[in-house]
LUMNU-318749 format. One line per field, with one value per atom (N, C-alpha, C, CB): atom name; residue number from 1; x, y, z; residue in three letters. Coordinates in pm, 1 decimal, always signed. Glycine has a CB too. Example, Ala and Ser with C-alpha at 12.3 -4.5 7.8 and 13.67 -1.06 7.14 Angstrom:
# residues 2
atomo = (N:CA:C:CB:N:CA:C:CB)
num = (1:1:1:1:2:2:2:2)
u = (+1319.0:+1230.0:+1320.0:+1130.8:+1285.0:+1367.0:+1290.0:+1408.4)
v = (-569.0:-450.0:-330.0:-447.3:-225.0:-106.0:+3.0:-59.8)
w = (+780.0:+780.0:+780.0:+904.6:+708.0:+714.0:+787.0:+572.5)
residuo = (ALA:ALA:ALA:ALA:SER:SER:SER:SER)
This chain:
# residues 96
atomo = (N:CA:C:CB:N:CA:C:CB:N:CA:C:CB:N:CA:C:CB:N:CA:C:CB:N:CA:C:CB:N:CA:C:CB:N:CA:C:CB:N:CA:C:CB:N:CA:C:CB:N:CA:C:CB:N:CA:C:CB:N:CA:C:CB:N:CA:C:CB:N:CA:C:CB:N:CA:C:CB:N:CA:C:CB:N:CA:C:CB:N:CA:C:CB:N:CA:C:CB:N:CA:C:CB:N:CA:C:CB:N:CA:C:CB:N:CA:C:CB:N:CA:C:CB:N:CA:C:CB:N:CA:C:CB:N:CA:C:CB:N:CA:C:CB:N:CA:C:CB:N:CA:C:CB:N:CA:C:CB:N:CA:C:CB:N:CA:C:CB:N:CA:C:CB:N:CA:C:CB:N:CA:C:CB:N:CA:C:CB:N:CA:C:CB:N:CA:C:CB:N:CA:C:CB:N:CA:C:CB:N:CA:C:CB:N:CA:C:CB:N:CA:C:CB:N:CA:C:CB:N:CA:C:CB:N:CA:C:CB:N:CA:C:CB:N:CA:C:CB:N:CA:C:CB:N:CA:C:CB:N:CA:C:CB:N:CA:C:CB:N:CA:C:CB:N:CA:C:CB:N:CA:C:CB:N:CA:C:CB:N:CA:C:CB:N:CA:C:CB:N:CA:C:CB:N:CA:C:CB:N:CA:C:CB:N:CA:C:CB:N:CA:C:CB:N:CA:C:CB:N:CA:C:CB:N:CA:C:CB:N:CA:C:CB:N:CA:C:CB:N:CA:C:CB:N:CA:C:CB:N:CA:C:CB:N:CA:C:CB:N:CA:C:CB:N:CA:C:CB:N:CA:C:CB:N:CA:C:CB:N:CA:C:CB:N:CA:C:CB:N:CA:C:CB:N:CA:C:CB:N:CA:C:CB:N:CA:C:CB:N:CA:C:CB:N:CA:C:CB:N:CA:C:CB:N:CA:C:CB:N:CA:C:CB:N:CA:C:CB:N:CA:C:CB:N:CA:C:CB:N:CA:C:CB:N:CA:C:CB:N:CA:C:CB:N:CA:C:CB)
num = (1:1:1:1:2:2:2:2:3:3:3:3:4:4:4:4:5:5:5:5:6:6:6:6:7:7:7:7:8:8:8:8:9:9:9:9:10:10:10:10:11:11:11:11:12:12:12:12:13:13:13:13:14:14:14:14:15:15:15:15:16:16:16:16:17:17:17:17:18:18:18:18:19:19:19:19:20:20:20:20:21:21:21:21:22:22:22:22:23:23:23:23:24:24:24:24:25:25:25:25:26:26:26:26:27:27:27:27:28:28:28:28:29:29:29:29:30:30:30:30:31:31:31:31:32:32:32:32:33:33:33:33:34:34:34:34:35:35:35:35:36:36:36:36:37:37:37:37:38:38:38:38:39:39:39:39:40:40:40:40:41:41:41:41:42:42:42:42:43:43:43:43:44:44:44:44:45:45:45:45:46:46:46:46:47:47:47:47:48:48:48:48:49:49:49:49:50:50:50:50:51:51:51:51:52:52:52:52:53:53:53:53:54:54:54:54:55:55:55:55:56:56:56:56:57:57:57:57:58:58:58:58:59:59:59:59:60:60:60:60:61:61:61:61:62:62:62:62:63:63:63:63:64:64:64:64:65:65:65:65:66:66:66:66:67:67:67:67:68:68:68:68:69:69:69:69:70:70:70:70:71:71:71:71:72:72:72:72:73:73:73:73:74:74:74:74:75:75:75:75:76:76:76:76:77:77:77:77:78:78:78:78:79:79:79:79:80:80:80:80:81:81:81:81:82:82:82:82:83:83:83:83:84:84:84:84:85:85:85:85:86:86:86:86:87:87:87:87:88:88:88:88:89:89:89:89:90:90:90:90:91:91:91:91:92:92:92:92:93:93:93:93:94:94:94:94:95:95:95:95:96:96:96:96)
u = (+27621.6:+27631.9:+27491.3:+27751.2:+27421.3:+27314.6:+27375.0:+27178.3:+27307.3:+27344.4:+27305.2:+27253.6:+27346.2:+27344.6:+27174.1:+27496.3:+27094.8:+26981.0:+26940.2:+26897.1:+26892.5:+26889.1:+26745.0:+26944.5:+26708.4:+26537.1:+26507.4:+26488.3:+26359.8:+26331.5:+26288.1:+26216.0:+26311.9:+26289.3:+26114.3:+26339.1:+26043.1:+25905.5:+25830.2:+25826.7:+25909.0:+25877.1:+25783.8:+25820.7:+25761.4:+25673.4:+25535.3:+25760.6:+25468.4:+25325.9:+25319.7:+25169.3:+25367.1:+25336.5:+25428.4:+25128.4:+25533.0:+25655.0:+25625.5:+25694.7:+25501.0:+25501.2:+25563.9:+25388.4:+25633.6:+25689.6:+25597.6:+25835.8:+25591.9:+25513.3:+25530.5:+25504.8:+25661.6:+25691.9:+25741.3:+25755.8:+25730.0:+25785.2:+25697.3:+25905.0:+25576.0:+25462.0:+25434.3:+25333.9:+25410.3:+25420.6:+25264.9:+25507.1:+25215.2:+25091.2:+25022.7:+25077.4:+25055.8:+25006.1:+24947.2:+25106.6:+25090.0:+25078.6:+24965.2:+25214.9:+24982.5:+24870.7:+24709.7:+24897.2:+24708.4:+24533.8:+24513.6:+24480.0:+24606.1:+24597.3:+24550.2:+24739.9:+24651.1:+24623.1:+24470.8:+24755.6:+24463.9:+24310.1:+24206.4:+24285.7:+24199.4:+24093.0:+24084.6:+24089.7:+24228.6:+24179.9:+24152.3:+24286.9:+24173.5:+24120.0:+23998.9:+24152.1:+23919.0:+23787.2:+23703.4:+23742.6:+23787.1:+23725.3:+23728.7:+23791.5:+23822.0:+23825.8:+23719.8:+23967.4:+23708.7:+23593.9:+23442.7:+23627.9:+23443.2:+23327.8:+23274.6:+23345.9:+23372.3:+23319.2:+23325.9:+23452.1:+23425.1:+23428.8:+23295.7:+23583.4:+23239.3:+23151.1:+23023.0:+23153.3:+23029.0:+22883.1:+22890.3:+22889.5:+23004.2:+23023.0:+22947.1:+23216.6:+22988.9:+22953.0:+22787.9:+23043.0:+22742.1:+22620.4:+22540.3:+22611.6:+22592.0:+22494.4:+22458.5:+22572.1:+22597.0:+22597.3:+22483.9:+22734.9:+22497.8:+22432.6:+22245.1:+22487.3:+22226.9:+22092.3:+22042.8:+22101.0:+22121.3:+22103.4:+22069.4:+22245.1:+22144.8:+22113.7:+21977.8:+22240.6:+21968.8:+21840.6:+21724.6:+21866.4:+21753.4:+21632.0:+21571.0:+21680.1:+21722.3:+21648.7:+21622.6:+21743.7:+21674.8:+21620.4:+21472.7:+21769.0:+21488.7:+21392.0:+21236.9:+21466.1:+21244.1:+21140.9:+21112.3:+21023.0:+21242.9:+21221.4:+21237.7:+21291.5:+21198.0:+21232.7:+21264.7:+21125.7:+21410.0:+21506.3:+21556.3:+21619.9:+21538.1:+21610.1:+21778.6:+21540.0:+21830.1:+21989.5:+22051.3:+22025.5:+21996.4:+22058.2:+22053.8:+22003.0:+21966.1:+22016.0:+22147.2:+21962.6:+22187.2:+22323.2:+22445.5:+22364.2:+22413.6:+22491.6:+22479.5:+22439.7:+22374.7:+22307.2:+22313.4:+22159.3:+22310.8:+22286.8:+22425.6:+22160.2:+22523.6:+22612.4:+22725.6:+22578.1:+22764.5:+22879.0:+22909.1:+22856.2:+22797.8:+22843.0:+22877.5:+22793.8:+22803.5:+22871.7:+22990.2:+22792.1:+23050.5:+23178.9:+23277.7:+23197.2:+23254.0:+23330.2:+23390.2:+23296.8:+23245.6:+23254.7:+23354.9:+23098.1:+23331.6:+23364.7:+23526.3:+23294.4:+23533.9:+23692.9:+23794.7:+23695.1:+23721.0:+23769.5:+23778.4:+23699.5:+23698.4:+23736.1:+23820.9:+23687.4:+23843.1:+23950.7:+24097.3:+23930.1:+24090.0:+24216.0:+24272.0:+24177.5:+24176.8:+24270.9:+24310.2:+24188.5:+24281.0:+24338.1:+24481.3:+24252.6:+24475.6:+24562.5:+24703.4:+24488.7:+24648.8:+24763.6:+24824.5:+24693.7:+24712.9:+24763.1:+24876.5:+24654.6:+24825.2:+24907.9:+25055.5:+24843.9:+25062.9:+25177.1:+25256.4:+25126.9:+25189.6:+25229.0:+25313.9:+25129.8:+25218.7:+25276.6:+25408.9:+25156.2:+25405.0:+25551.6:+25601.0:+25590.4:+25619.2:+25752.4:+25803.7:+25729.2:+25678.0:+25722.0:+25806.9:+25646.4:+25769.6:+25823.1:+25949.2:+25756.7:+25957.4:+26090.2:+26195.2:+26109.1:+26159.6:+26250.3:+26306.0:+26191.4)
v = (+16783.9:+16752.1:+16777.9:+16838.2:+16687.0:+16740.6:+16761.5:+16632.9:+16897.5:+16922.2:+16801.2:+17061.1:+16775.4:+16680.9:+16725.1:+16694.5:+16572.5:+16615.2:+16577.0:+16567.2:+16630.1:+16556.8:+16523.8:+16636.5:+16443.5:+16395.8:+16480.2:+16193.9:+16548.0:+16635.1:+16538.1:+16754.8:+16615.0:+16531.3:+16451.3:+16614.7:+16535.4:+16471.5:+16405.1:+16558.2:+16406.2:+16379.7:+16476.6:+16253.5:+16404.9:+16500.1:+16438.9:+16541.6:+16524.5:+16472.5:+16551.9:+16472.5:+16536.0:+16558.8:+16731.5:+16544.0:+16709.6:+16821.4:+16892.9:+16906.4:+16911.5:+16975.7:+16920.1:+16996.6:+17003.4:+16899.1:+16894.6:+16956.0:+16777.3:+16751.6:+16799.3:+16648.5:+16905.3:+16914.1:+17057.3:+16817.9:+17144.2:+17256.0:+17360.3:+17241.5:+17353.9:+17450.7:+17524.3:+17382.0:+17659.1:+17758.0:+17783.7:+17915.5:+17822.0:+17846.8:+17882.2:+17930.4:+18027.9:+18076.6:+17984.2:+18145.0:+17917.4:+17846.5:+17739.6:+17783.7:+17665.8:+17562.5:+17608.1:+17473.5:+17722.3:+17773.4:+17793.9:+17924.8:+17839.8:+17867.4:+17734.3:+17920.0:+17634.5:+17496.6:+17432.9:+17382.2:+17474.4:+17442.3:+17500.4:+17455.9:+17618.9:+17679.7:+17685.7:+17804.0:+17652.3:+17631.7:+17480.5:+17691.9:+17392.7:+17276.1:+17245.3:+17217.6:+17328.0:+17319.1:+17428.4:+17298.4:+17518.0:+17588.2:+17503.5:+17713.2:+17433.8:+17363.5:+17267.7:+17294.9:+17195.1:+17099.9:+17126.6:+17063.7:+17247.6:+17308.7:+17370.1:+17409.4:+17400.9:+17458.8:+17311.7:+17605.8:+17222.3:+17100.5:+17020.9:+16992.4:+17042.2:+16897.1:+17012.9:+16811.0:+17113.3:+17216.6:+17187.6:+17410.0:+17199.5:+17216.0:+17049.6:+17248.0:+16978.9:+16808.2:+16816.5:+16638.5:+16838.7:+16828.5:+16925.6:+16870.6:+17043.8:+17122.8:+17027.6:+17303.8:+16984.4:+16909.8:+16803.6:+16854.1:+16719.0:+16596.8:+16644.1:+16575.6:+16740.5:+16811.8:+16846.1:+16942.4:+16895.3:+16956.1:+16807.8:+17046.5:+16675.9:+16572.1:+16537.7:+16446.2:+16518.5:+16443.6:+16553.6:+16416.0:+16682.0:+16770.3:+16713.0:+16921.0:+16732.2:+16716.2:+16560.1:+16799.2:+16491.4:+16334.6:+16293.5:+16189.1:+16329.4:+16291.1:+16383.6:+16314.6:+16502.7:+16619.6:+16648.3:+16604.6:+16650.9:+16701.2:+16843.1:+16639.3:+16903.1:+17045.2:+17077.1:+17131.2:+17010.7:+17028.2:+17140.4:+16941.5:+17236.9:+17373.7:+17353.2:+17454.0:+17414.2:+17446.9:+17483.2:+17549.1:+17560.1:+17610.6:+17499.5:+17745.5:+17398.7:+17270.4:+17212.6:+17185.2:+17231.8:+17186.0:+17258.7:+17163.7:+17378.7:+17442.8:+17363.2:+17595.3:+17412.0:+17370.6:+17236.1:+17397.6:+17137.0:+16984.9:+16925.1:+16921.2:+16971.7:+16893.6:+17001.4:+16842.5:+17122.6:+17214.3:+17262.3:+17328.5:+17293.6:+17305.4:+17211.3:+17379.0:+17062.8:+16960.4:+16909.2:+16865.9:+16890.1:+16893.4:+16992.4:+16857.9:+17108.0:+17173.7:+17184.7:+17237.0:+17189.4:+17163.9:+17026.6:+17142.7:+16927.1:+16800.1:+16815.6:+16681.5:+16848.3:+16863.2:+16970.9:+16931.8:+17088.6:+17163.1:+17076.5:+17280.0:+17017.5:+16952.4:+16828.8:+16963.4:+16793.2:+16694.9:+16763.3:+16555.0:+16840.8:+16921.2:+17009.0:+17021.0:+17055.4:+17132.7:+17054.1:+17293.7:+16940.1:+16880.6:+16856.3:+16767.6:+16797.6:+16732.4:+16837.1:+16687.8:+16930.8:+17057.3:+17088.5:+17207.6:+17132.2:+17158.2:+17053.6:+17176.6:+16933.1:+16839.6:+16848.8:+16717.6:+16846.1:+16906.2:+17014.5:+16967.2:+17124.4:+17248.0:+17265.5:+17314.0:+17175.4:+17106.2:+17025.7:+16977.2:+16935.7:+16832.0:+16932.0:+16691.8:+17020.0:+17123.5:+17165.3:+17250.6:+17263.4:+17318.3:+17276.8:+17335.0:+17125.3:+17041.8:+17000.6:+16963.6:+17008.0:+16917.5:+17063.4:+16819.2:+17172.7:+17300.8:+17338.9:+17408.4)
w = (+30435.4:+30572.8:+30664.2:+30625.8:+30748.8:+30817.7:+30982.6:+30799.5:+30988.3:+31157.1:+31254.3:+31220.9:+31352.3:+31444.8:+31511.2:+31555.8:+31496.9:+31517.7:+31665.1:+31414.3:+31772.1:+31895.5:+31903.2:+32022.4:+31975.6:+31969.2:+32097.6:+31988.6:+32061.4:+32193.7:+32288.3:+32179.6:+32449.9:+32538.3:+32557.1:+32653.3:+32502.9:+32507.7:+32401.7:+32542.6:+32291.6:+32156.0:+32076.3:+32154.6:+31978.3:+31887.2:+31833.3:+31756.5:+31812.5:+31702.1:+31610.0:+31757.0:+31480.5:+31345.2:+31383.2:+31290.7:+31422.6:+31439.2:+31519.8:+31335.0:+31625.1:+31749.9:+31852.8:+31788.6:+31921.8:+32065.3:+32177.6:+32143.5:+32260.1:+32361.6:+32476.5:+32376.4:+32505.7:+32594.3:+32603.7:+32616.7:+32735.4:+32733.7:+32669.2:+32676.7:+32682.8:+32658.3:+32778.5:+32612.8:+32727.4:+32851.7:+32890.1:+32810.3:+32994.7:+33009.1:+32894.3:+33095.2:+32843.1:+32721.8:+32610.2:+32669.8:+32587.1:+32467.0:+32483.0:+32429.9:+32634.1:+32632.2:+32638.2:+32754.6:+32703.6:+32650.6:+32513.5:+32709.6:+32455.7:+32314.1:+32237.1:+32260.8:+32274.1:+32203.9:+32253.8:+32249.1:+32381.0:+32424.3:+32382.9:+32542.6:+32340.3:+32268.5:+32112.7:+32312.6:+32082.3:+31940.3:+31894.6:+31844.8:+31977.8:+31961.2:+31952.3:+32029.4:+32084.2:+32066.1:+31997.9:+32180.9:+31941.9:+31817.9:+31715.5:+31773.6:+31663.2:+31532.2:+31554.2:+31491.6:+31632.8:+31682.7:+31700.0:+31803.4:+31703.8:+31716.3:+31574.7:+31822.2:+31511.3:+31352.9:+31261.3:+31269.1:+31296.5:+31189.7:+31233.3:+31201.8:+31326.6:+31368.5:+31314.9:+31589.2:+31337.7:+31273.4:+31136.6:+31290.4:+31057.3:+30914.8:+30876.4:+30865.6:+30950.6:+30884.8:+30909.3:+31000.1:+31037.6:+31079.6:+30965.8:+31238.6:+30939.4:+30876.9:+30704.9:+30863.8:+30649.1:+30541.9:+30564.5:+30518.3:+30662.9:+30718.2:+30683.1:+30920.0:+30738.1:+30753.4:+30620.5:+30840.2:+30536.1:+30395.5:+30361.8:+30306.4:+30350.2:+30262.5:+30350.9:+30240.9:+30457.4:+30533.9:+30503.5:+30726.7:+30473.5:+30416.6:+30290.0:+30380.9:+30219.9:+30078.1:+30010.2:+29969.8:+30084.7:+30028.2:+30122.5:+30067.0:+30234.9:+30327.3:+30306.4:+30477.9:+30247.9:+30258.9:+30371.4:+30202.1:+30488.1:+30605.2:+30624.9:+30683.7:+30705.2:+30733.6:+30872.0:+30694.9:+30893.1:+31025.1:+31029.5:+31039.8:+31106.5:+31124.7:+31147.0:+31265.9:+31032.2:+31032.2:+31143.4:+30950.0:+31255.4:+31343.3:+31465.4:+31365.9:+31459.4:+31521.6:+31535.1:+31468.4:+31419.4:+31442.7:+31517.8:+31325.1:+31521.4:+31626.1:+31770.7:+31639.1:+31815.4:+31963.9:+32006.8:+31970.6:+31907.3:+31925.5:+31889.7:+31823.8:+31807.7:+31750.6:+31777.5:+31596.4:+31744.2:+31735.8:+31865.4:+31645.1:+31987.3:+32073.9:+32200.6:+32081.7:+32210.0:+32266.7:+32204.1:+32282.5:+32064.4:+32063.1:+32083.8:+31979.1:+32088.7:+32159.4:+32287.0:+32148.6:+32357.9:+32500.1:+32541.7:+32550.7:+32454.5:+32493.5:+32486.4:+32396.8:+32352.5:+32314.2:+32417.4:+32145.8:+32465.1:+32551.1:+32664.8:+32566.9:+32766.9:+32827.8:+32879.6:+32829.3:+32702.4:+32736.6:+32708.3:+32644.6:+32649.1:+32600.0:+32716.6:+32470.8:+32797.3:+32879.8:+33050.2:+32895.3:+33072.5:+33149.4:+33064.2:+33197.7:+32946.7:+32878.4:+32864.6:+32740.5:+32816.2:+32802.3:+32937.4:+32745.4:+33046.0:+33154.3:+33217.8:+33229.3:+33211.6:+33251.8:+33190.8:+33222.7:+33052.1:+32981.7:+33061.1:+32854.5:+33090.3:+33130.9:+33241.5:+33151.4:+33318.1:+33489.0:+33485.0:+33561.9:+33383.0:+33384.8:+33353.5:+33287.5:+33245.6:+33210.3:+33313.9:+33132.8:+33419.2:+33536.6:+33619.4:+33596.4:+33659.1:+33718.5:+33688.9:+33719.7:+33556.5:+33539.5:+33567.2:+33346.6:+33554.6:+33562.9:+33672.9:+33529.6)
residuo = (MET:MET:MET:MET:HIS:HIS:HIS:HIS:PRO:PRO:PRO:PRO:ALA:ALA:ALA:ALA:HIS:HIS:HIS:HIS:SER:SER:SER:SER:PRO:PRO:PRO:PRO:ARG:ARG:ARG:ARG:PRO:PRO:PRO:PRO:GLY:GLY:GLY:GLY:GLY:GLY:GLY:GLY:THR:THR:THR:THR:VAL:VAL:VAL:VAL:LEU:LEU:LEU:LEU:GLY:GLY:GLY:GLY:PHE:PHE:PHE:PHE:PRO:PRO:PRO:PRO:LEU:LEU:LEU:LEU:ALA:ALA:ALA:ALA:GLY:GLY:GLY:GLY:PHE:PHE:PHE:PHE:SER:SER:SER:SER:LEU:LEU:LEU:LEU:LEU:LEU:LEU:LEU:GLN:GLN:GLN:GLN:SER:SER:SER:SER:LEU:LEU:LEU:LEU:LEU:LEU:LEU:LEU:LEU:LEU:LEU:LEU:THR:THR:THR:THR:PHE:PHE:PHE:PHE:ALA:ALA:ALA:ALA:ALA:ALA:ALA:ALA:ALA:ALA:ALA:ALA:PHE:PHE:PHE:PHE:PHE:PHE:PHE:PHE:ALA:ALA:ALA:ALA:PHE:PHE:PHE:PHE:PHE:PHE:PHE:PHE:ALA:ALA:ALA:ALA:SER:SER:SER:SER:THR:THR:THR:THR:ALA:ALA:ALA:ALA:LEU:LEU:LEU:LEU:ALA:ALA:ALA:ALA:ILE:ILE:ILE:ILE:PHE:PHE:PHE:PHE:ALA:ALA:ALA:ALA:LEU:LEU:LEU:LEU:LEU:LEU:LEU:LEU:GLY:GLY:GLY:GLY:TRP:TRP:TRP:TRP:ASN:ASN:ASN:ASN:ALA:ALA:ALA:ALA:ILE:ILE:ILE:ILE:GLY:GLY:GLY:GLY:HIS:HIS:HIS:HIS:HIS:HIS:HIS:HIS:THR:THR:THR:THR:VAL:VAL:VAL:VAL:ASN:ASN:ASN:ASN:TYR:TYR:TYR:TYR:ALA:ALA:ALA:ALA:ASP:ASP:ASP:ASP:SER:SER:SER:SER:TYR:TYR:TYR:TYR:LEU:LEU:LEU:LEU:TYR:TYR:TYR:TYR:VAL:VAL:VAL:VAL:GLY:GLY:GLY:GLY:VAL:VAL:VAL:VAL:PRO:PRO:PRO:PRO:ALA:ALA:ALA:ALA:GLY:GLY:GLY:GLY:VAL:VAL:VAL:VAL:ILE:ILE:ILE:ILE:VAL:VAL:VAL:VAL:PHE:PHE:PHE:PHE:ALA:ALA:ALA:ALA:VAL:VAL:VAL:VAL:ALA:ALA:ALA:ALA:ALA:ALA:ALA:ALA:PRO:PRO:PRO:PRO:ALA:ALA:ALA:ALA:PHE:PHE:PHE:PHE:GLY:GLY:GLY:GLY:ALA:ALA:ALA:ALA:LEU:LEU:LEU:LEU:TRP:TRP:TRP:TRP:LEU:LEU:LEU:LEU:ARG:ARG:ARG:ARG:ALA:ALA:ALA:ALA:LYS:LYS:LYS:LYS:MET:MET:MET:MET:ARG:ARG:ARG:ARG:ASP:ASP:ASP:ASP)
């Protein structure tokens, strides 16, 4: 027998509930999303520069991938995630 499963009020995405985050959880998710975006985009940019330098015999500095790709990606994701998770937190606070 399976226990009765009641759907969560805010729904879920990949098993994560979209309602009921505390302020600390919202901040943690915001910083985690920005952190992941920074490192993922930086890694992709480094590999792209590796190919660009090897195939085209260029000498582009790999540190540019941090400055011109990683940091803007992290800032953009932070700017989008902070209001999104803040709105989820506020909606949960108003519901209580």
